[in-house]
N, C-alpha and C positions, 0 to 999 in steps of 0.2 A: 583377471580370473585367478582364483586360488590354485596353487600347485598341489594342494593336499587332496589325495584320493578319498573316496568315501571310507569311513571307518566302521567296522562291525561294533556291536554293542560291547561295552567294556566288560560286562559280566562274563563274556565268553573267555576272557583271559584266565579266569579261575576255574573253568570247567574242564575236567579231564576228558581225554578221548575214551570212548567206550571200551576198546581193547587197545591199550597203549602200545604193546609190543607182542604181536602174535609170534609164536615159536616158528623157527625155520626148519624145514626138513633137511636131512643130510643130502649131500650132493648125489649120492648113489644109494641104491637099495630101497627097500620098502619102508614107508613111514605110516604111522597111525595117528589120526587126529583124536586126541584125548583131551582137548582143551575147550570145547564148546558145548559139552554135555549133549552131543547128538546121539540119536538112536543108531546103533551100529547095523541095524537090519534095514534093508531096502523097503520101499513101500510095498504093500500087499498088491497082488495082481488086480484086485477089484479097484484099488485106488489108482493104479497105473492106467487101467482102462478108462476111468473117469477123467483122468488128466488128459489122455489122448483125445477123448471126445470133446472136452472143453477147449483144448488147444486148437481144434479146427474152427473155432468160433471167435478167435481173438481179434478178428476185424470188427467185432461188436463190443461196445462198452458193457461191462457188467452192471448190475444194479447199483444204485447209489449206496444201498446197504444190501448185504447178502440175505435176502428175505427167506429163501429156502432153508439156509443154515440156521437163521434165527428161529424159525418155526420148529425145526428139528431139535434144537437145543432147549427151547421152552418145553417141548413135550418130554424130552429125556430128563430134564431137571425138575419137572413139575413146577414151573414158575410161569407167571404171566409173560406174554410176548414183550410187554413194555419194560420188563426187568432185564432183558438181554441186550448187551452191547457187544459189538464186534470191532476188530481192528487188525492191522497187519502185525500180528504177534502181540504178546502182552506189553512189549515195549511201546508199540504204537498206542495202546490204550493208556499207558502211563502218561504219554504226552497229552492225550485228551483230558485226563484227570488234572494234570498240571495247569492246562489252559482254562479248564472249566472251574477249578476249585481253589486255586492259589492266587494270592495277590502279593505284591512286594511287601516285605517285612513280616509276613506270616511265618511262624515257626513250624517246622515239620520234624517230628521225632522218629528216628529209626535206629536199629541196632547197627553196629559196625565191628568187623566187616560183614557186609550183607550184599544184596544185589547191586551191581555196579551202576545200574541206571538211576538209583536213588539220588545221589548228589547231583547228577546231571539234570534230572527233571526238576528238582527243587531249585537249584541255582538258576536254571533257565527261566523260571517264573519270577525270579527276584526274591524268592522266599529264603528263609534262614534255616540251614540244616542244623539239627541238634542230634549229634551222633552219640549213642550210648554203647560203651564197649560190651562185647560179649563176656559172659562168665562161663568158664569151662567149655568154650567153643559154642555156647548156646545163648539165645536171647535171655537177657536179665530183665524179666517183665516187671519186677518190683522197681528196678532202677528206671525203666522206661516210664512207668506210671509216675514216679517221683519227678521225672523231667518235664512233665506236662505243666504248662503255665497258662495264664489268661491269654497269652499270645499264640498258643498252640492251635493250629487249624487242622492239622492232619497227622496221622500216625501211619507209617509204612511198616509192614510186618511180613516176613517170609516164613511160611510153615509148610514143609521143612525149609531151613535156611540155606541160602546159596551165598557163600561157597562152602560152608562147613558140613552140610548135609544133616545137621542135628534138628531135632524137633522138640517142642515144649509139651505137646499133647493137648487133648481137648479140655481137660479139667483146668489146667493152668491158663489156657487161652480164654476160656469162658470167664474165669475170675478176672483176668486182665480187662476184657471187653466191658465187664460190669463196672470197672473203675474209670473208664474213659467217659468224659462228659458227652452228653448226647449231641452237642453242637460240633464236636470234633469228628472229622471223617477218619475212619480206619480202613485202609486198603490192605486186604489179606491176599497175599500172593500164594496161590496153590499150584504153581507151575509143575510140581512134581507129585501131584495128588495121587496119580495112579501107581507110583512106586512106593507109596507110604503104606506099609502093611502092619504097622504096630497096632496093638489092641486099643490104644487110646487116640487113634487117628480122628482129628476133628473133620467135620464136613462144613465148609464155609457156607455152602448154599443153604443148608439147614439153619445155620446160625444167623444168616442174614434175614430170615423171614420175620423175626420180631425185633430186628435191630436196623432201623432206618439209616443209621450212620455207618453201616458196614457195606463195603464194596469188595467183591470176591473176583479174583482174576485166575483164569486157567488158560491153557494153550494146547494147540495141536502139534507143537514143535518137538515135544519130548517123547512121551509114550506113543503118540500116534505117528511119529516118524515123518512129519511134514515140515521140518524146519526150513527147508528151502522155499516153501510156498508162503510163509509168513501169514498165519491166521491164528488169532487168539480170541478169547471172549471174556466178558465180565458179566456179573450179576449184581444189580443194584436196584434200589427202589426208584420208582418212576421219575421223580423230580431230578435226582442226580443222573440217572441214566439218560434222560432227555438232554440235560446239559452236556454230557459227554458226547452224545451224538452230534450236537451242534458244532463241536470242535473236531469232529472226525474228518479226515480227508475224503471227499466224495469218491466212490468207487475204490476205496482203499484196500478192500479184499477182492482179489481178482476172481473171475469166474472159475479159473483153473483151481485156485485155492478152495473156493466154496465147494466145488464138485468133489474134490479129493477129500475134504473134511467130511462131507456127507457119506461118501463111500467108507471112510474109516469108521464113522459112527455105526454104520450098518454091519461092519465086520468087527465090532468091538470085542466079541468073545475071542476071536482069533488073535486080536492085538493084545488082549490081556494075557493070553498064554505066552506070547512073545515077551511081554513085560515080566512075567514070572521067571522066564529063563534069564533075563537080564538081572533080576534080583538075586537069583541063585549064583550067578557069576560075581555079583557084588559081594555076597557073603563069602564066597570062595576066596576072592581077592583079599578081603579084610582079614580072614582067618590066617591066610598064608603070610601076609605082611606082619600080623601080630606075632606069629611064631618066629619070625625073623628078628623081632624086637622093636619094630617100628610102632609108634603111637598113631593109631588110626581110630577116631571116634566112630561110634555107631552111626550109620547113615540110613536115611529114609528116602533116598533119591537114586539117581542113576550115576552117581559119582562118589568118590571118596575124598576125604580131606586129610592131609598130612601136615600137622602143625610143626614145621621144621624151623621156624624162626629165622635166624641169620643164615642158616644152612640151605635155605630154600633155593636160591639161585644156583648154588653149586650142584645140588641134586638134580634140578631141572636141566642144567646143561649136560650132565652125564646121561640123563634119559634121552635128551635130544640127539646125542651122538648115536644112540641105538635106534633112532627113528621113532621114539615115543614122545610125542608133542603134547605137553601138559601146560596147564595154566598156572603161572607163577604169581604169587602175591608177595612181592619182595619184603623180606624181613618178617613175614608172617607164616606162610605155608604154601603148599601145592594143592590144587584141585585137579583130580584125575578122573576123567570120565571112564565108566565101565565100557570097555570095547568088546571086540570079538574075542572068542576064547584064545585065538592065536596071539592077539595083542596083549591079553591079560597074562598069558604064559610068559611072554617076553618081559613084561613088566615085573613079574614075580622073580624071574631069574636075574634081571638087571639089578633090582633092588637088593637081592641076596648078595650079588657080587659087591655092590657098594657097601653093604653092611659088613662084609668080611674083609674089605679093603682090597679086593682083587681089581 
């Protein structure tokens, strides 16, 4: 009998962990989670009531698919029921896309740095990542179009981009989509759609109507404040949507998540007021850091990006000592979630101290 234990797939050796090193809170005192782009506000009372009701039924399986939520999203977005796909967060839907649409050797084009799940999903499928550097912290759509080859199967695109918060806008996005061959799937990630208030904001759902090769992803984790329940959705034309459903984990969206998402949709006006307050805090933060002399690009998300290069780890460590836990991209920059007003005030004062050498 062989003494060798079973070995995982060799491809896993080259796949990074999703969050390789979460920041550590200080041993004492208050700390603020500013590293996962969470909504700083708790769920609305109506969502909490829905969660409580659904929790009393956890002895029962949820539906194979969350049909109530699918119906509600189809009505809200004015799309056929067959165009809506759901999953445990948009990351879960990315895994469905990878399984349904990628084969070993396929090339997948995406900007970098961008959403950290991209290289994981691509390599897990045995496909080949083609990373196109950002220009001025923003997607270089001309360079991405030039990177397309006969082997390209898919393009992954964040609008706005994570981790830089920057956006290309509707006009540039449409021009890019028109340059992508019809047999190449484009996955447009709109996780921060509700925070995007610029005048040239694209609407992926509208764009998908006459583009059969476009899949649009959104989530309840950010603006809707349900990150802990893991529920996201996508919009795609029926052939692709059906393929994605075949790859979904049965009952992957719990009854609790479905009911909370339905309650959040019904309270959308209240939630969007909350989003407006987060946007106001985002702009307050950016203006304050700009006055201190920090470079902070315009953001259309619930976070800010500080392109600090080799200084990233040092600044992140200093913030960590004050209980400000941010996401470090070593050698590139920091991504800082817009937190509560108290957390944002502490961030402003801490960065002012760092800037002045105190």
